[in-house]
C-alpha positions in Angstrom: 39.8 -76.9 46.5 39.6 -79.1 49.7 36.3 -80.1 51.3 35.4 -80.6 54.9 32.1 -82.1 55.9 31.0 -80.9 59.4 28.3 -83.0 61.1 27.3 -82.2 64.7 24.8 -83.2 67.4 24.6 -81.7 70.9 21.8 -83.7 72.6 20.6 -87.3 72.9 17.4 -86.4 71.1 19.3 -85.1 68.1 21.0 -88.4 67.8 17.7 -90.0 66.9 16.7 -90.7 63.2 16.5 -87.6 61.1 18.9 -85.5 63.3 21.6 -88.1 63.7 25.2 -87.7 62.4 24.7 -90.6 59.9 21.6 -88.9 58.5 23.5 -85.6 58.2 26.5 -87.3 56.5 24.2 -88.9 53.8 22.7 -85.6 52.9 26.0 -83.7 52.8 27.9 -86.4 50.8 25.1 -86.3 48.2 25.3 -82.5 48.1 29.1 -82.6 47.7 28.8 -85.1 44.8 26.1 -83.1 43.1 28.3 -80.0 43.3 31.3 -81.8 41.8 33.4 -81.1 44.9 36.3 -83.5 45.7 36.1 -86.0 48.6 37.8 -84.7 51.8 37.8 -84.8 55.5 34.6 -85.6 57.5 34.2 -84.4 61.1 31.6 -86.1 63.4 31.2 -83.9 66.4 29.2 -84.4 69.6 29.5 -81.1 71.5 27.4 -78.0 72.2 27.8 -75.0 70.0 27.1 -72.7 73.0 30.1 -73.8 75.2 33.0 -71.5 75.6 35.4 -74.2 74.5 34.7 -76.1 71.3 37.8 -78.2 70.8 36.8 -80.0 67.6 35.4 -76.9 66.0 38.7 -75.1 66.7 40.6 -78.1 65.1 38.6 -77.5 61.9 39.4 -73.8 62.0 43.1 -74.5 62.4 43.0 -76.9 59.3 41.3 -74.1 57.3 43.9 -71.5 58.5 46.9 -73.7 57.6 45.5 -75.0 54.3 47.3 -73.9 51.2 44.2 -74.6 49.2 40.8 -73.0 49.6 38.4 -75.1 51.7 34.7 -75.8 51.0 33.1 -76.3 54.5 29.8 -78.2 54.1 27.2 -78.0 57.0 23.6 -79.2 57.3 22.3 -75.8 58.5 23.6 -72.7 60.2 22.7 -73.8 63.8 24.8 -77.0 63.3 27.9 -74.7 62.9 27.2 -71.9 65.3 24.6 -70.4 67.6 26.3 -67.2 68.5 28.2 -64.4 66.7 31.6 -65.0 68.3 32.4 -67.6 65.6 31.2 -65.2 62.9 34.2 -63.0 63.5 36.7 -65.9 62.8 34.7 -67.3 59.9 34.2 -64.0 58.3 37.9 -63.2 58.4 38.7 -66.5 56.7 36.0 -65.7 54.1 37.5 -62.3 53.3 40.9 -63.9 52.9 39.3 -66.4 50.4 40.4 -69.3 52.7 37.0 -70.8 53.0 33.5 -70.9 51.4 30.7 -72.2 53.6 27.9 -74.3 52.2 24.7 -74.4 54.3 22.4 -77.1 52.8 19.0 -76.3 54.3 19.3 -72.6 53.8 20.6 -73.1 50.2 23.2 -70.6 51.0 26.9 -70.3 50.1 29.1 -67.8 51.9 32.3 -66.8 50.1 34.6 -63.9 49.4 32.2 -62.9 46.6 29.0 -63.0 48.7 26.7 -60.0 48.3 25.0 -58.1 51.0 21.8 -60.1 50.9 23.7 -63.4 51.4 25.6 -62.0 54.4 22.4 -60.6 55.9 20.8 -64.1 55.6 23.8 -65.6 57.4 23.6 -63.0 60.2 19.9 -63.5 60.5 20.3 -67.3 60.6 22.8 -67.0 63.5 20.4 -64.6 65.3 17.5 -67.0 65.0 19.6 -69.9 66.1 20.8 -68.0 69.1 17.2 -67.0 69.9 16.1 -70.7 69.8 19.0 -71.6 72.2 18.0 -68.9 74.6 14.4 -70.1 74.6 15.4 -73.7 75.3 17.8 -72.6 78.1 14.9 -70.6 79.6 12.9 -73.8 79.8 15.2 -74.9 82.7 14.4 -71.7 84.5 10.7 -72.1 83.8 10.9 -75.7 85.1 12.3 -74.3 88.4 9.5 -71.7 88.4 6.9 -74.4 87.9 8.4 -76.3 90.9 8.1 -73.1 93.0 4.5 -72.7 91.9 3.9 -76.4 92.9 5.4 -75.6 96.3 8.6 -77.7 95.8 11.9 -76.2 96.8 14.5 -76.6 94.0 17.5 -76.5 96.2 19.2 -77.9 99.3 16.9 -78.0 102.3 17.7 -75.4 105.0 18.8 -76.4 108.5 16.0 -78.1 110.3 15.0 -80.1 107.2 16.7 -82.7 105.1 16.7 -83.9 101.5 15.7 -87.6 101.0 15.4 -89.8 97.9 12.1 -91.6 97.2 11.7 -95.0 95.7 11.1 -93.5 92.2 14.5 -91.8 92.2 12.9 -88.5 92.9 13.8 -86.3 95.9 11.7 -84.7 98.7 12.2 -82.6 101.8 11.2 -83.7 105.3 11.7 -82.3 108.8 14.9 -83.3 110.7 13.5 -83.8 114.2 16.6 -82.9 116.1 17.6 -79.8 114.1 14.0 -78.6 114.0 14.0 -78.5 117.8 17.1 -76.4 117.8 15.5 -73.9 115.4 12.4 -73.7 117.6 14.6 -73.1 120.7 16.6 -70.4 118.9 13.4 -68.5 117.9 11.8 -68.8 121.3 14.9 -67.7 123.2 15.5 -64.7 120.9 11.9 -63.7 121.0 12.1 -63.4 124.8 14.3 -60.3 124.3 16.6 -61.8 127.0 19.4 -62.8 124.5 21.6 -61.0 122.1 23.2 -62.8 119.2 26.3 -63.3 121.2 24.6 -64.7 124.3 22.3 -66.9 122.3 25.2 -68.4 120.4 27.0 -69.1 123.7 23.9 -70.8 125.2 23.4 -73.0 122.1 27.1 -74.1 122.3 27.0 -74.7 126.1 23.7 -76.6 126.2 23.7 -78.4 122.9 27.3 -78.3 121.6 26.2 -76.3 118.5 28.8 -73.7 117.4 27.0 -71.4 115.0 28.7 -68.3 113.5 26.9 -65.0 113.9 26.1 -65.1 110.2 24.6 -68.5 110.3 22.4 -67.6 113.3 21.2 -64.5 111.4 20.4 -66.7 108.4 18.3 -69.1 110.5 16.5 -66.3 112.3 15.4 -64.6 109.1 14.5 -67.7 107.0 10.7 -67.7 106.2 11.0 -71.4 105.2 10.3 -72.3 108.8 6.8 -70.9 108.9 5.8 -72.1 105.4 7.2 -69.7 102.8 10.4 -70.3 100.7 12.6 -67.5 99.6 14.2 -68.2 96.2 16.2 -65.5 94.3 14.6 -62.7 96.1 11.0 -63.9 95.8 8.7 -65.6 98.3 6.6 -68.7 97.4 4.4 -70.8 99.7 5.8 -74.4 100.1 4.1 -77.7 100.8 6.4 -78.9 103.6 5.4 -79.0 107.3 6.3 -75.7 109.1 8.4 -75.7 112.2 7.3 -72.4 113.7 4.3 -70.0 113.5 4.2 -66.9 111.3 3.5 -64.9 114.5 6.8 -66.1 116.1 8.7 -65.4 113.0 7.3 -61.8 112.7 8.1 -61.2 116.4 11.7 -62.2 115.9 12.0 -59.9 112.8 10.6 -57.0 114.7 13.2 -57.5 117.5 16.0 -57.9 115.0 15.0 -54.8 113.0 14.3 -52.5 116.0 11.4 -50.1 116.3 13.0 -46.8 115.2 14.4 -47.7 111.8 12.6 -46.1 108.9 13.4 -47.7 105.5 14.7 -45.3 102.9 13.5 -45.7 99.3 14.6 -43.8 96.2 13.3 -44.2 92.7 14.8 -42.1 90.0 12.4 -40.3 87.6 12.0 -42.1 84.3 14.5 -40.7 81.8 14.9 -42.1 78.3 18.7 -42.4 78.2 19.5 -42.8 82.0 22.2 -45.5 82.3 22.6 -46.0 78.6 25.3 -43.4 77.7 28.8 -42.9 79.0 31.2 -39.9 78.5 33.5 -40.5 75.5 36.3 -38.5 77.2 36.5 -40.0 80.7 34.2 -43.0 80.6 31.9 -41.8 83.4 28.1 -42.2 83.1 26.3 -39.4 81.4 23.5 -38.1 83.8 20.2 -36.4 83.0 19.3 -33.1 84.6 16.2 -31.0 84.1 16.5 -27.2 83.7 13.5 -25.0 82.9 11.5 -27.9 81.7 14.2 -29.2 79.3 16.1 -32.4 80.0 19.9 -32.2 79.4 22.5 -34.9 79.5 26.1 -34.2 80.7 29.1 -35.8 82.2 29.6 -35.1 85.9 33.3 -34.5 85.3 34.1 -35.9 88.7 37.5 -37.2 87.4 38.4 -33.7 86.3 37.0 -30.8 84.2 37.1 -31.3 80.5 34.5 -28.9 79.2 31.6 -31.4 78.9 28.6 -30.2 76.9 25.0 -30.1 78.2 23.2 -31.9 75.4 19.4 -31.6 75.2 17.6 -34.9 75.1 15.9 -34.2 71.8 19.3 -33.8 70.1 20.3 -37.3 71.2 16.9 -38.6 70.0 17.4 -37.1 66.6 20.8 -38.9 66.2 19.4 -42.2 67.3 16.3 -41.9 65.2 18.6 -41.4 62.2 20.2 -44.8 62.9 16.8 -46.4 62.9 16.0 -44.7 59.6 19.0 -46.5 58.1 17.8 -49.9 59.2 15.9 -50.6 56.0 16.2 -54.0 54.3 15.1 -54.3 50.6 12.0 -56.4 50.0 13.8 -58.9 47.9 16.3 -59.5 50.7 13.5 -60.0 53.2 11.9 -62.5 50.9 15.2 -64.5 50.8 15.4 -64.5 54.6 11.8 -65.8 54.8 12.7 -68.6 52.4 15.7 -69.5 54.5 13.5 -69.7 57.6 11.1 -72.0 55.9 13.9 -74.4 55.0 15.3 -74.4 58.6 11.7 -74.8 59.9 11.5 -78.3 58.3 14.4 -79.5 60.5 12.9 -78.0 63.6 9.5 -79.5 63.0 11.1 -82.9 62.7 12.9 -82.4 66.1 9.8 -81.0 67.8 7.5 -83.9 66.7 10.0 -86.4 68.1 10.1 -84.6 71.4 6.3 -84.1 71.5 5.7 -87.9 70.9 8.2 -89.0 73.5 6.7 -86.7 76.2 3.1 -87.7 75.2 3.9 -91.4 75.3 5.4 -91.1 78.8 2.4 -89.1 80.1 0.1 -91.8 78.8 2.1 -94.4 80.7 1.6 -92.6 83.9 -2.1 -92.2 83.2 -2.4 -95.9 82.8 -0.4 -96.5 86.0 -2.8 -94.2 88.0 -5.8 -96.2 86.7 -4.2 -99.5 87.6 -3.2 -98.1 91.0 -6.8 -97.2 91.7 -8.0 -100.7 90.8 -5.3 -102.2 93.0 -6.6 -100.1 95.9 -10.2 -101.1 95.3 -9.2 -104.8 95.2 -7.1 -104.5 98.4 -3.8 -105.3 96.8 -2.2 -102.1 98.2 -2.8 -100.2 101.4 -4.3 -96.7 101.6 -0.9 -95.2 102.5 0.8 -97.0 99.6 -1.9 -95.7 97.2 -1.4 -92.1 98.4 2.4 -92.3 98.1 2.4 -93.7 94.6 -0.5 -91.5 93.4 1.3 -88.4 94.5 4.5 -89.5 92.8 2.7 -90.3 89.5 0.7 -87.1 89.6 3.9 -85.0 90.1 5.6 -86.7 87.1 2.5 -86.0 85.0 2.6 -82.4 86.1 6.3 -82.2 85.1 5.5 -83.7 81.7 2.6 -81.3 81.2 5.0 -78.4 81.9 7.6 -79.7 79.4 4.9 -80.1 76.7 3.7 -76.5 77.4 7.3 -75.2 77.3 8.1 -77.1 74.1 5.2 -75.3 72.4 6.1 -72.0 74.1 9.7 -72.2 72.8 8.4 -72.9 69.3 5.9 -70.0 69.4 8.4 -67.6 71.0 11.0 -68.5 68.4 8.7 -67.5 65.5 7.5 -64.4 67.4 11.1 -63.4 67.8 11.8 -64.0 64.1 8.6 -62.0 63.2 9.6 -59.2 65.5 13.1 -58.9 64.1 11.9 -58.9 60.5 9.3 -56.3 61.4 12.0 -54.2 63.1 14.3 -54.5 60.0 11.4 -53.2 57.9 9.8 -50.5 60.2 12.5 -49.7 62.7 12.2 -45.9 62.5 8.4 -46.0 62.6 8.4 -48.2 65.7 11.0 -46.0 67.4 9.0 -42.8 66.7 5.7 -44.1 68.3 7.3 -46.1 71.2 7.0 -45.2 74.9 10.1 -44.6 77.0 10.5 -48.2 78.2 9.9 -49.6 74.6 12.4 -47.1 73.1 15.0 -48.2 75.7 14.4 -51.8 74.7 14.7 -51.0 71.0 18.0 -49.1 71.6 19.5 -52.0 73.6 18.4 -54.5 71.0 20.2 -52.6 68.2 23.0 -50.5 69.8 25.7 -50.9 72.4 28.5 -48.9 74.0 26.8 -45.5 73.5 29.2 -42.6 74.3 28.8 -38.8 74.0 31.7 -36.9 72.6 30.8 -33.3 72.8 27.4 -33.2 71.2 28.1 -36.2 69.0 26.7 -39.6 69.9 28.9 -42.6 69.1 27.8 -46.2 69.2 28.4 -49.8 68.1 25.7 -51.7 66.3 24.7 -55.2 67.3 24.6 -58.0 64.7 22.6 -58.5 62.5 21.8 -54.8 62.5 25.5 -53.9 62.2 25.5 -55.7 58.8 22.3 -54.0 57.8 23.8 -50.6 58.7 27.1 -51.4 56.9 25.1 -52.1 53.7 22.5 -49.3 54.1 24.4 -46.9 51.8 25.9 -49.6 49.6 25.2 -49.6 45.8 24.2 -53.2 46.0 21.1 -52.1 47.9 20.4 -49.0 45.8 18.2 -49.1 42.6 20.0 -50.3 39.5 
């Protein structure tokens, strides 16, 4: 048997002591020696496990595929190898062919051709939790942007009439561009006079000021709420802290002229239906649509691509079939206990990483607190001017606010990770019970969490299960899970 040691980091923080590649190598070499495995290749990898292209990971896979001997692949923990199920397909195929056995140190788990159902479930669950943790961390970026929006800071390029600048502390800010701002004011005032169409206004701006705007750009300027003090970001409005260029009254006046007085907005909201948009026709691939007849909701294909004798299936018949799937999601107690033990082992590594992050953020925040105190003393002693004090104070407070946000998000990611783990374990134990008592929206969420690609063939519902529930369902009728 060959051995390959696989050590990986993906961030600068993980390169610190405890998470570093040398620290991983020490633990894995000791494990290899204790197991009596021969010395072999060692891969030190610095790349993300969530990228579409993982060149060094693919090199390791090729070595395993081409090896004439079975390979023992040794990894610190599941999330050092993978954080999604796309690699599981490749690794599981090699496992079934007895080309590889995977040794996860922290989980105390060996995956091989002889692995039983509980070991495979633990592997799937580990990948699920690793993926959940990645999603939480990636959401932190979105939440940081949301925090900027709540603070009134625009997290993008300034619109026409404003400009982005760099401050002394390497941060950026947005200020008014005096010339462009006057053009914006002129465009709003001329259009609000009702004497100009888009075409004539564009011609006047080009003749008088040499500005050749397209009709689309003019429309963009004339409907941007940023100019009166509100920023539009991904479809939502937020108040911003930058000086306005026009009044809200002038903006509203222009919008009224642009929209006209006789247009009535049309709004449609479909009635809440449990399976609306979730099921497609197994014959032609079209969406299966709900329809109520005499108080009973039926689902059927529209057959718009041609008649094929589609059935009208009552909603309760579909519910019975889906409920049966949730009945089969039952994990034996001893398997759940093994999963919990694995989580405890992985938790040790995450605590180490989190404590390092928390200390670094707290230390930096204390530095800025001391700077603010010293800045105030400098102001009292006359060593800096009032304007210098205001500028630096604002900069230091903004950085403190960002650090507070990062500290809160660090804790939130940790809490949400374990809430997700708890929820998934509860679902694996009480899936059918939860489905039976859930409201429509909750049922839809449960279905989308467990099943995908739902199709209706006649009156029979077909589906694909999502990992790790696919593995649970595959083993639900297996003798390994049955008594004795």
